[in-house]
C-alpha positions as CSV (number, residue, x, y, z in Angstrom):
1,M,0.1,-0.1,0.0
2,N,0.8,3.8,-0.3
3,I,0.7,5.6,3.0
4,L,1.2,9.3,3.7
5,I,2.0,10.1,7.4
6,T,1.9,13.7,8.8
7,G,4.1,14.2,11.9
8,S,6.4,11.5,10.4
9,S,9.4,13.0,12.4
10,G,7.7,12.4,15.8
11,Q,7.7,9.3,18.0
12,I,4.5,7.7,16.7
13,G,5.1,8.8,13.1
14,T,8.8,7.4,13.1
15,N,7.8,4.1,14.5
16,L,4.7,3.8,12.2
17,A,6.7,4.7,9.1
18,L,9.6,2.2,9.7
19,A,7.2,-0.6,10.6
20,L,5.1,0.0,7.5
21,K,8.3,0.2,5.3
22,A,9.5,-3.1,7.0
23,R,6.5,-4.9,5.6
24,G,6.9,-3.5,2.2
25,D,4.6,-0.5,2.1
26,H,5.5,2.7,0.2
27,V,5.6,5.5,2.9
28,D,6.0,9.2,2.5
29,G,6.2,11.8,5.4
30,I,5.2,15.2,6.0
31,D,6.7,17.3,8.9
32,L,7.9,20.7,9.8
33,R,11.4,19.5,10.6
34,K,13.7,16.7,9.6
35,N,13.6,13.4,11.4
36,T,16.5,13.1,14.0
37,W,16.1,9.4,14.2
38,T,16.3,8.0,10.7
39,D,16.8,9.0,7.0
40,E,14.8,6.1,5.7
41,I,11.5,8.0,5.6
42,T,10.9,10.1,2.4
43,L,10.3,13.6,3.8
44,Y,8.2,16.6,2.5
45,E,9.3,19.3,4.8
46,T,6.4,21.7,5.0
47,D,4.3,23.7,7.6
48,L,0.9,22.4,7.5
49,T,-0.5,25.6,9.2
50,V,0.3,27.8,6.1
51,T,0.7,25.3,3.3
52,D,-2.0,25.1,0.6
53,P,-3.5,21.6,0.3
54,T,-2.9,21.6,-3.5
55,D,0.8,22.0,-2.7
56,L,1.0,18.7,-0.8
57,P,2.4,15.6,-2.4
58,S,0.4,14.6,-5.6
59,A,2.7,12.2,-7.5
60,V,1.4,9.1,-5.5
61,D,-2.1,7.9,-5.1
62,Y,-2.2,7.2,-1.4
63,D,-4.3,4.4,0.1
64,V,-4.6,6.1,3.4
65,V,-3.4,9.4,5.0
66,V,-2.5,9.1,8.7
67,H,-2.6,12.6,10.3
68,L,-0.4,12.7,13.4
69,A,1.2,16.2,13.0
70,A,0.2,18.3,16.2
71,H,1.7,20.4,19.0
72,A,1.3,18.0,21.8
73,K,2.2,19.2,25.3
74,V,-0.9,20.2,27.1
75,F,0.6,22.6,29.6
76,E,2.6,24.4,26.7
77,L,-0.5,24.9,24.9
78,V,-2.0,26.5,28.1
79,E,0.6,28.9,28.1
80,N,0.7,29.5,24.2
81,P,-3.0,28.8,23.1
82,K,-2.1,29.8,19.6
83,R,-0.7,26.3,19.0
84,A,-4.0,24.9,19.6
85,M,-5.5,26.9,16.8
86,E,-2.5,25.7,14.6
87,N,-3.6,22.2,15.4
88,I,-6.9,22.8,14.1
89,Q,-5.6,24.5,11.0
90,M,-3.4,21.5,10.3
91,A,-6.3,19.1,10.5
92,F,-8.4,21.3,8.2
93,T,-5.4,21.5,5.6
94,V,-5.0,17.6,5.7
95,L,-8.8,17.2,5.6
96,E,-9.0,19.3,2.4
97,Y,-6.2,17.3,0.7
98,C,-8.1,14.2,1.5
99,R,-11.3,15.3,0.4
100,T,-10.0,16.6,-3.0
101,R,-8.3,13.3,-3.6
102,A,-10.9,11.0,-1.9
103,T,-8.4,9.5,0.3
104,P,-9.3,8.0,3.7
105,I,-7.9,9.5,6.8
106,I,-6.7,8.2,10.1
107,F,-6.5,10.9,12.8
108,G,-4.4,10.7,15.9
109,S,-6.5,12.1,18.6
110,S,-6.2,12.0,22.4
111,R,-7.7,10.7,25.6
112,E,-7.8,14.4,26.5
113,V,-11.1,14.7,24.7
114,Y,-12.8,12.9,27.7
115,G,-11.9,15.7,30.0
116,D,-10.7,15.1,33.6
117,I,-12.9,12.2,34.3
118,H,-13.0,10.7,37.8
119,R,-14.8,7.4,36.9
120,H,-14.1,4.3,34.9
121,V,-16.2,5.2,32.0
122,T,-14.0,5.8,28.8
123,E,-16.4,4.2,26.1
124,E,-15.9,6.2,23.1
125,A,-19.3,7.8,23.0
126,E,-18.7,9.2,26.5
127,A,-16.4,12.0,25.5
128,D,-17.6,15.4,26.6
129,F,-17.4,17.8,23.8
130,V,-19.2,20.4,25.7
131,V,-16.3,21.3,28.0
132,A,-12.8,21.1,27.0
133,E,-10.3,21.0,29.9
134,S,-7.4,22.8,27.9
135,P,-6.7,24.5,24.6
136,Y,-5.0,21.2,23.6
137,S,-8.1,19.1,24.2
138,A,-10.2,21.8,22.5
139,S,-7.8,21.4,19.4
140,K,-8.5,17.6,19.4
141,V,-12.3,17.9,19.8
142,S,-12.4,20.5,17.1
143,A,-10.4,18.3,14.7
144,E,-12.6,15.3,15.4
145,A,-15.7,17.4,14.8
146,L,-14.3,18.5,11.4
147,I,-13.6,14.8,10.5
148,Y,-17.1,13.7,11.3
149,S,-18.5,16.6,9.4
150,Y,-16.4,15.7,6.3
151,Q,-17.7,12.2,6.5
152,R,-21.1,13.3,6.4
153,C,-21.0,16.1,3.7
154,Y,-18.3,14.4,1.4
155,E,-18.5,10.7,2.5
156,L,-14.9,10.8,3.5
157,P,-14.1,7.3,5.2
158,F,-12.2,7.9,8.5
159,L,-10.9,6.3,11.7
160,V,-10.1,8.3,14.8
161,F,-7.7,6.8,17.2
162,R,-7.7,8.3,20.7
163,F,-4.2,7.6,22.0
164,S,-3.1,7.7,25.6
165,N,0.4,8.5,26.9
166,V,2.4,6.6,24.3
167,Y,6.0,6.0,25.4
168,G,9.0,4.0,24.1
169,R,11.5,4.1,21.2
170,Y,12.0,7.6,19.7
171,D,10.4,9.5,22.6
172,N,13.4,11.2,24.1
173,D,13.8,14.3,22.1
174,L,14.3,16.4,25.2
175,E,15.7,19.6,23.5
176,R,12.4,19.7,21.5
177,M,9.8,18.4,23.9
178,E,10.1,17.2,27.5
179,R,8.0,14.0,27.6
180,V,7.5,12.9,31.2
181,I,8.9,9.3,30.8
182,P,12.1,10.0,29.0
183,L,12.7,13.2,31.2
184,F,12.4,11.0,34.3
185,V,14.8,8.4,32.8
186,H,17.3,11.0,32.1
187,R,17.1,12.8,35.4
188,I,17.0,9.6,37.6
189,A,20.1,8.2,35.8
190,Q,21.8,11.6,36.2
191,G,20.9,11.8,39.9
192,Q,18.9,14.9,39.2
193,P,15.8,15.8,41.1
194,I,12.5,15.2,39.5
195,V,9.1,16.9,40.2
196,V,5.9,14.7,39.8
197,Y,2.9,17.1,39.0
198,G,0.1,15.1,40.5
199,R,0.8,12.3,42.9
200,E,-2.8,11.2,42.6
201,K,-2.8,11.0,38.8
202,V,-3.8,7.6,37.4
203,L,-3.1,7.3,33.7
204,D,-3.2,4.6,30.8
205,F,0.5,4.4,29.6
206,T,0.9,2.7,26.2
207,Y,3.9,1.0,24.8
208,V,4.6,2.3,21.4
209,D,4.8,-1.3,19.9
210,D,1.2,-1.9,21.0
211,C,0.1,1.6,19.6
212,I,1.8,0.9,16.2
213,A,0.2,-2.5,15.9
214,G,-3.3,-0.9,16.5
215,I,-2.5,1.8,13.9
216,I,-1.5,-0.7,11.3
217,R,-4.5,-2.8,11.9
218,G,-6.6,0.3,11.4
219,I,-4.7,1.2,8.1
220,D,-5.5,-2.2,6.7
221,A,-9.0,-2.3,7.7
222,L,-9.8,1.3,6.5
223,A,-8.0,0.6,3.2
224,G,-10.1,-2.5,2.7
225,R,-13.3,-0.8,4.0
226,T,-13.8,-3.5,6.5
227,V,-13.8,-1.0,9.3
228,Q,-14.5,2.7,8.7
229,N,-16.2,5.8,10.2
230,Q,-15.4,4.7,13.8
231,T,-13.8,6.3,16.8
232,I,-11.6,3.9,18.9
233,N,-9.6,4.1,22.1
234,L,-6.1,2.9,21.4
235,A,-4.3,2.2,24.8
236,C,-3.2,-0.3,27.1
237,G,-6.5,-0.4,29.2
238,L,-4.7,-0.5,32.5
239,G,-4.2,2.5,34.9
240,S,-1.0,3.4,36.5
241,S,0.1,6.3,38.8
242,L,3.1,8.5,38.2
243,V,4.4,7.0,41.6
244,D,4.4,3.6,39.7
245,V,6.2,5.1,36.8
246,V,8.9,6.6,39.0
247,N,9.4,3.3,41.1
248,I,9.6,1.1,38.1
249,L,12.1,3.4,36.4
250,S,14.3,3.6,39.4
251,L,14.4,-0.2,39.6
252,A,15.2,-0.6,35.9
253,I,18.0,2.1,36.1
254,G,19.2,0.9,39.5
255,K,19.3,4.3,41.2
256,R,17.2,5.8,44.0
257,P,15.1,8.8,42.7
258,N,15.1,12.1,44.2
259,V,11.5,13.1,43.7
260,R,9.4,15.9,44.8
261,Y,5.4,16.0,44.4
262,E,3.5,19.0,43.3
263,P,-0.1,19.6,42.5
264,S,-1.3,18.9,38.8
265,R,-1.0,21.8,36.6
266,P,-3.9,23.7,34.9
267,G,-5.5,21.8,32.0
268,E,-4.0,18.4,33.0
269,V,-6.1,15.2,33.1
270,T,-5.6,13.5,36.5
271,R,-7.6,10.3,35.8
272,Y,-8.0,8.1,32.7
273,V,-8.0,4.4,32.1
274,A,-9.2,3.4,28.5
275,D,-12.0,1.2,27.6
276,I,-10.4,-0.8,24.8
277,R,-13.2,-3.3,24.1
278,K,-14.1,-1.6,20.7
279,A,-10.5,-1.8,19.4
280,R,-10.5,-5.5,20.4
281,E,-13.7,-6.2,18.7
282,L,-13.3,-4.2,15.5
283,L,-9.6,-4.6,14.9
284,G,-8.3,-7.6,17.0
285,Y,-6.3,-5.2,18.9
286,D,-4.4,-6.9,21.8
287,P,-1.9,-4.8,23.7
288,Q,1.0,-6.9,24.9
289,T,3.2,-4.6,27.1
290,P,2.0,-3.4,30.5
291,L,3.9,-0.6,32.1
292,S,6.0,-3.0,34.3
293,A,7.3,-4.6,31.0
294,G,7.5,-1.5,28.9
295,L,9.4,0.8,31.0
296,P,12.4,-1.5,31.2
297,L,12.4,-1.7,27.4
298,E,12.5,2.1,27.4
299,V,15.5,2.2,29.6
300,E,17.2,-0.6,27.7
301,W,16.7,1.3,24.4
302,Q,18.1,4.5,25.7
303,R,21.1,2.5,27.1
304,Q,21.7,1.0,23.7
305,M,21.4,4.4,22.2
306,G,24.2,5.7,24.5
307,Y,21.8,8.2,26.2
308,L,22.4,6.5,29.7
309,K,25.8,6.3,31.0
């Protein structure tokens, strides 16, 4: 198949592109920046917030477009809400590209659309589109709404995947974005203090290989029209606290953490455990890597790459 991935230089985009290429698919990428991990992905370097859809790649007839490009840090978008509007613009640009070419789209959404829930109810229909917790969640809500409208008005096939705290290989680009798990790995290994914002947080951490396996199942199903026009949670389905994260990482690294706990920051979700029954039923999705197994894999990968001394 021919697949176009936006956000191809990010963590999920890089892992997805390499996995698709490994099985023989043709993959092109769109991103604002070059990929710092690999040169194996053909890249169209462009800014989707200003690029006209007609200027996007046209030489290949793509079977599916996977739209992952977005500004992703919740608290950073609280501080700079313009980035949330740019997320919406990027989604619109890609949707227009797909509409004019009649190309199905997969959209990388987020568990943030559910808001700060304090109950074990995360079935896909339970997302609260009335009250968004942050500009980031509002941008994902808005993009989903656009996708649903394009299906109704233009019969554009889609799948929406709501991701949850994806971690693992290619996630430690700390100079560009401080993701919590690679940041904790780096600081614990260096004996530096870490701050946990929200001791009470319970979140659903998804190892990247499970996430990629689910997306690829979605690509195949959408291209074959066996599953389409669905919104699906793609996560591990298990809740863990940030205290669990710190403890597992300290054991894997072999160092005692110097940790301080602070209240959760504005806009942050403090509780989320995904209901993944729909992913299992429609796609045969079966995550294999709980946090206790995934975090040691993260630490080992960073050691192999020379990030941990």
